[in-house]
C-alpha positions in Angstrom: 49.0 102.0 204.0 49.7 101.4 200.4 49.5 103.8 197.4 50.9 104.3 194.0 53.6 106.7 193.1 52.2 110.1 192.7 50.8 110.9 189.2 53.1 113.9 188.8 56.2 111.7 189.2 55.0 108.8 187.0 56.8 108.9 183.6 54.5 110.2 180.9 56.0 107.9 178.3 56.3 104.3 179.7 57.3 102.8 176.3 60.3 105.1 176.2 61.2 104.1 179.7 60.8 100.5 178.7 63.2 101.0 175.8 65.8 102.8 177.9 65.8 100.0 180.5 65.7 97.2 177.9 68.4 98.3 175.5 70.9 99.1 178.2 70.1 95.8 180.0 70.6 93.9 176.8 74.0 95.4 176.3 75.0 94.6 179.8 74.0 91.0 179.5 75.6 90.6 176.1 78.9 91.4 177.7 78.3 89.1 180.6 77.3 86.1 178.6 79.9 86.4 175.8 82.3 84.9 178.4 80.1 81.8 179.0 79.7 81.0 175.3 83.4 81.3 174.6 84.6 79.6 177.8 86.4 76.8 176.1 88.5 79.2 174.0 89.3 81.4 176.9 90.4 78.3 178.8 92.9 77.3 176.1 94.4 80.7 175.9 94.4 82.2 179.4 95.0 79.2 181.7 97.8 76.6 181.8 96.9 73.2 180.7 96.8 70.4 183.3 99.3 67.6 182.8 96.9 64.8 183.0 93.4 66.3 182.9 92.1 68.3 179.9 89.3 69.7 182.1 91.6 71.7 184.3 91.6 74.9 182.1 87.8 74.7 181.7 87.3 74.3 185.4 89.6 77.3 185.9 87.5 79.3 183.4 84.3 78.5 185.1 85.8 79.2 188.5 86.5 82.8 187.3 82.9 82.9 186.0 81.8 82.1 189.6 84.2 84.7 191.0 82.5 87.3 189.0 79.2 86.3 190.5 80.5 86.9 194.0 81.0 90.6 193.2 77.3 90.8 192.2 76.0 91.2 195.8 78.5 94.0 196.3 77.2 95.6 193.1 73.6 95.1 194.1 74.2 96.7 197.4 76.3 99.7 196.2 74.5 100.4 193.0 71.2 99.8 194.7 72.1 102.4 197.3 73.0 104.8 194.5 69.6 104.2 192.9 67.8 104.7 196.3 69.8 107.8 197.2 70.6 109.5 193.8 68.0 108.0 191.5 67.5 105.0 189.3 68.8 106.7 186.2 72.1 107.6 187.9 72.7 104.0 188.9 71.9 102.7 185.4 74.4 105.1 183.9 77.2 104.0 186.2 76.5 100.3 185.6 76.6 100.4 181.8 79.9 102.4 181.7 81.5 100.0 184.1 80.4 97.0 182.0 81.8 98.6 178.8 85.2 99.1 180.4 85.4 95.6 181.9 84.3 94.0 178.6 87.1 95.8 176.8 89.5 94.5 179.5 88.5 90.9 178.8 89.0 91.5 175.1 92.5 92.7 175.7 93.5 90.0 178.2 96.9 88.6 177.3 97.4 84.8 176.7 99.1 82.6 179.3 101.9 81.9 176.8 102.6 85.6 176.4 102.2 86.9 180.0 102.2 83.9 182.3 100.2 84.3 185.5 99.4 87.9 184.7 96.9 86.6 182.1 94.5 84.9 184.5 95.0 87.9 186.9 93.8 90.4 184.3 90.8 88.1 183.5 89.8 87.9 187.2 89.9 91.7 187.6 87.8 92.1 184.5 85.2 89.6 185.7 85.1 91.2 189.2 84.3 94.6 187.5 81.6 92.9 185.3 80.1 91.2 188.4 79.9 94.6 190.2 78.2 96.1 187.2 75.7 93.3 186.6 74.7 93.1 190.3 73.9 96.8 190.2 72.2 96.6 186.9 69.6 94.1 188.1 68.8 96.1 191.2 68.4 99.5 189.4 66.7 98.2 186.2 64.2 96.1 188.1 63.2 99.0 190.2 63.1 101.3 187.2 61.0 99.0 185.1 58.3 98.3 187.8 58.0 102.0 188.8 57.6 102.9 185.1 54.7 100.5 184.6 51.1 101.6 184.5 48.3 100.1 186.6 47.9 96.3 186.0 51.0 96.2 183.8 53.8 95.4 186.3 54.0 91.8 185.2 54.2 92.8 181.5 56.9 95.3 182.2 58.7 92.8 184.4 58.9 90.4 181.6 61.1 92.8 179.6 63.8 92.3 182.2 64.4 88.9 180.7 63.4 89.8 177.2 66.3 92.3 177.2 68.6 89.9 179.1 67.8 87.2 176.6 68.3 89.6 173.7 71.8 90.3 174.9 72.4 86.6 175.5 71.0 85.8 172.1 73.3 88.3 170.4 76.3 86.9 172.3 75.3 83.4 171.3 74.7 84.4 167.7 78.1 86.2 167.4 79.9 83.2 169.0 78.1 80.9 166.6 79.0 82.9 163.5 82.7 83.2 164.6 82.9 79.4 165.3 81.4 78.5 162.0 83.4 81.0 159.9 86.8 81.1 161.4 89.4 78.3 161.6 90.3 76.9 165.0 93.7 78.6 164.7 92.1 82.0 164.1 89.4 81.5 166.7 92.0 80.6 169.3 94.3 83.4 168.2 92.0 86.5 168.0 88.5 85.5 167.2 87.4 84.9 170.8 88.3 88.6 171.6 86.0 90.1 169.0 82.7 89.8 171.0 84.2 91.6 174.0 85.6 94.6 172.0 82.2 94.8 170.3 80.5 94.7 173.7 82.5 97.8 174.8 81.3 99.7 171.7 77.7 98.6 172.4 77.9 99.9 176.0 78.4 103.4 174.7 75.3 103.0 172.6 73.3 101.9 175.7 74.8 104.8 177.7 73.5 107.3 175.0 70.0 105.8 175.0 69.7 105.9 178.8 70.4 109.7 178.9 66.9 110.2 177.6 65.2 108.2 180.4 63.1 109.9 183.1 63.7 109.4 186.8 61.1 107.2 188.5 62.0 108.0 192.1 59.2 110.0 193.7 59.5 113.6 194.9 58.9 112.4 198.5 61.9 110.1 198.3 64.0 112.9 196.9 63.1 115.3 199.7 63.3 112.7 202.4 66.4 111.5 204.3 68.7 109.2 202.4 68.5 105.5 203.4 71.5 103.9 205.0 73.6 101.4 203.1 72.4 98.4 205.1 68.9 99.8 206.0 67.1 97.3 203.8 68.8 94.4 205.5 68.4 95.8 209.0 64.8 96.9 208.7 63.5 94.2 206.3 65.2 90.9 207.2 62.2 88.8 206.4 61.8 90.3 202.9 65.5 89.8 202.3 65.3 86.1 203.2 62.1 85.7 201.1 63.9 87.0 198.0 66.7 84.4 198.6 64.1 81.6 198.8 62.3 82.8 195.7 65.5 83.1 193.7 67.5 79.9 194.6 65.6 77.5 192.3 65.1 80.1 189.6 68.7 81.0 189.3 70.1 77.4 189.1 67.5 76.5 186.5 68.1 79.7 184.5 71.9 79.4 184.3 71.8 75.7 183.7 69.3 76.0 180.7 70.4 79.3 179.2 74.2 79.2 179.8 75.6 75.9 180.8 73.5 73.4 178.8 75.6 73.7 175.6 78.8 72.9 177.5 76.9 70.2 179.5 75.8 68.6 176.3 79.3 68.7 174.9 80.8 67.0 178.0 78.1 64.5 178.7 76.4 63.7 175.3 79.3 64.3 172.9 77.4 66.9 170.9 79.5 69.0 168.5 80.4 72.5 169.8 78.9 74.3 166.9 75.6 72.3 167.1 75.4 73.0 170.8 75.8 76.8 170.3 73.2 76.8 167.4 70.6 74.9 169.6 71.2 77.4 172.4 70.7 80.3 170.0 67.4 79.0 168.7 66.0 78.1 172.1 66.9 81.5 173.5 64.9 83.2 170.7 62.0 81.0 171.6 62.5 81.9 175.3 62.4 85.6 174.6 59.1 85.4 172.8 57.5 83.6 175.8 58.4 86.3 178.4 55.6 88.9 177.6 53.0 86.1 177.6 54.1 85.1 181.1 54.0 88.6 182.3 50.5 89.2 180.9 49.2 85.9 182.5 50.6 87.0 185.9 48.8 90.4 185.6 45.6 88.5 185.0 45.9 85.4 187.2 48.6 86.3 189.8 52.3 85.7 190.4 52.1 82.5 192.5 50.5 80.2 189.9 53.3 80.9 187.5 56.0 80.4 190.1 54.6 77.1 191.1 54.4 76.0 187.5 58.1 76.7 187.2 59.2 75.3 190.5 57.3 72.0 190.6 57.8 71.6 186.8 61.6 71.7 187.2 61.5 69.6 190.4 59.8 66.8 188.5 61.4 67.1 185.1 65.0 68.3 185.5 66.4 64.8 185.9 64.5 63.1 183.0 65.2 66.1 180.7 68.9 66.2 181.3 69.2 62.4 181.2 67.5 62.4 177.8 70.4 64.3 176.2 72.3 62.3 173.6 74.4 63.0 170.5 71.5 64.6 168.6 70.9 68.2 167.7 67.1 67.7 167.7 67.0 66.1 171.1 69.1 68.9 172.6 66.8 71.5 171.0 63.7 69.8 172.4 65.2 69.6 175.9 66.2 73.2 175.8 62.8 74.4 174.6 60.9 72.3 177.2 63.0 73.9 179.9 62.4 77.4 178.6 58.7 76.9 178.8 58.9 76.0 182.5 61.5 78.6 183.2 59.2 81.4 181.9 57.1 80.9 185.0 59.9 82.4 187.0 61.8 84.7 184.7 58.8 86.6 183.3 57.7 87.9 186.7 60.7 87.7 189.0 61.4 91.5 188.7 57.8 92.3 189.6 57.7 89.8 192.5 61.0 91.3 193.9 59.9 94.9 193.5 56.5 94.3 195.1 58.1 92.9 198.3 60.1 96.1 199.3 59.0 99.7 199.9 60.4 102.2 197.4 62.7 103.9 199.9 65.0 100.9 199.9 63.6 99.0 196.9 66.8 98.9 194.8 69.2 98.0 197.5 66.7 95.7 199.1 66.4 93.7 195.9 70.0 93.9 194.8 71.9 92.4 197.7 69.8 89.2 198.6 69.0 88.5 194.9 72.6 88.8 193.8 74.0 86.9 196.7 71.6 84.0 195.9 72.5 84.1 192.2 76.2 84.0 193.2 75.8 81.0 195.4 73.6 78.9 193.1 73.6 80.4 189.6 77.2 81.5 189.3 78.5 78.1 190.5 76.2 76.0 188.2 78.8 75.6 185.4 81.6 74.8 187.9 79.5 72.3 189.9 78.3 70.6 186.7 81.8 70.3 185.3 83.2 69.2 188.6 80.6 66.4 188.9 81.7 65.3 185.4 85.4 65.5 186.5 84.6 63.3 189.5 82.7 60.7 187.5 79.3 61.6 188.9 77.7 63.7 186.1 74.3 62.1 186.9 74.1 64.0 190.2 73.9 67.4 188.7 70.3 67.1 187.4 69.3 66.0 190.9 71.0 69.1 192.4 68.9 71.3 190.1 65.7 69.5 191.0 66.2 69.7 194.8 66.8 73.5 194.7 63.7 74.0 192.6 61.7 71.9 195.0 62.9 74.0 198.0 61.9 77.2 196.2 58.5 75.7 195.4 57.9 75.4 199.2 58.5 79.2 199.4 56.1 79.9 196.5 53.4 78.0 198.3 53.5 80.4 201.2 54.1 83.5 199.2 51.4 86.2 199.5 49.9 87.2 196.2 51.0 90.7 195.2 49.9 91.0 191.5 46.8 93.1 192.2 48.2 95.2 195.1 49.3 98.7 194.7 53.0 99.4 195.1 53.8 100.0 198.8 54.8 103.5 199.9 
């Protein structure tokens, strides 16, 4: 039997709930993405240079990026369990404080010249903590957003998951662009790359303060009932867990390729200037953020599955020609990025709603958090490393095919996915 959350437990001010989730989420993702945009500077300062291959430090930096992703399933499981046992707001408070501390640690990481092997060790620890925080953030904020939505508005509220994620990413990209364009290379390599991470720690405190005014969305029945076990979602809902993996695989590789790795990919494969690549990324991210509510509204009207198929089949067919079209041209890069953002909206604008509608509320946060974060770690977190490795091995043309195949496989899942847009949340 299905029914909505009881009226007495539904937040009276959904817009305030939306703000609490979105602002905190934006801060979380600002901290996370600052690392990606400044990867080449971190590589120069924290890792030893290879004797014969200038890509060795960059590969090491992206390997640490991937390592952080592999803490995300742990964060999704642990913080999801806190959200299911103690409440969504409690989990959101823990994740943002954890992110602030880890961001500060990145900003204070010593250089390899000053501390030797200790430098990459400190960076790895910081990224592990960030991964733990981000994995938990998605699980808790996804559940919080969807449970805060009114009838027929879950898709719209879902879209703000990536509006806020993109806002954080956009600020990170903008800060990186300003620093690159205003500081000399010497200053940028010396201390400029640290500034965004120290700023991120300060912004985390702002997000913490805003979240203190949020209202809990966990129902009274859940509060009074027995607490779910740590692995209950996996044990009792294995089909739903596998379904989230299939839904996410194509979406995460496309998302991290287009929103994070594409500037570096364009530098390595098309010879585009670093500052031009960052500027194109910033503009396309702003365009992407504006598209998200439109996608959410369309899904509330016409359903989730049509948008997912638009994304999956679109990327399966167009990933290769779009990435092969890149050349040493700012305009071409911007067009390629914006085209990908339109397709990507079919996934990002509704993924939070699709995931939340699969699991019952008793284990919703942990049920979403672990399989989603594990899939993101396997395919999204490794995207920059795989793309750079293909380039290093002399087969850069294989990476677009890798993206296309994963999107095609996810499309097969979307074809068989039951439509959940007009169903009530399961109880």
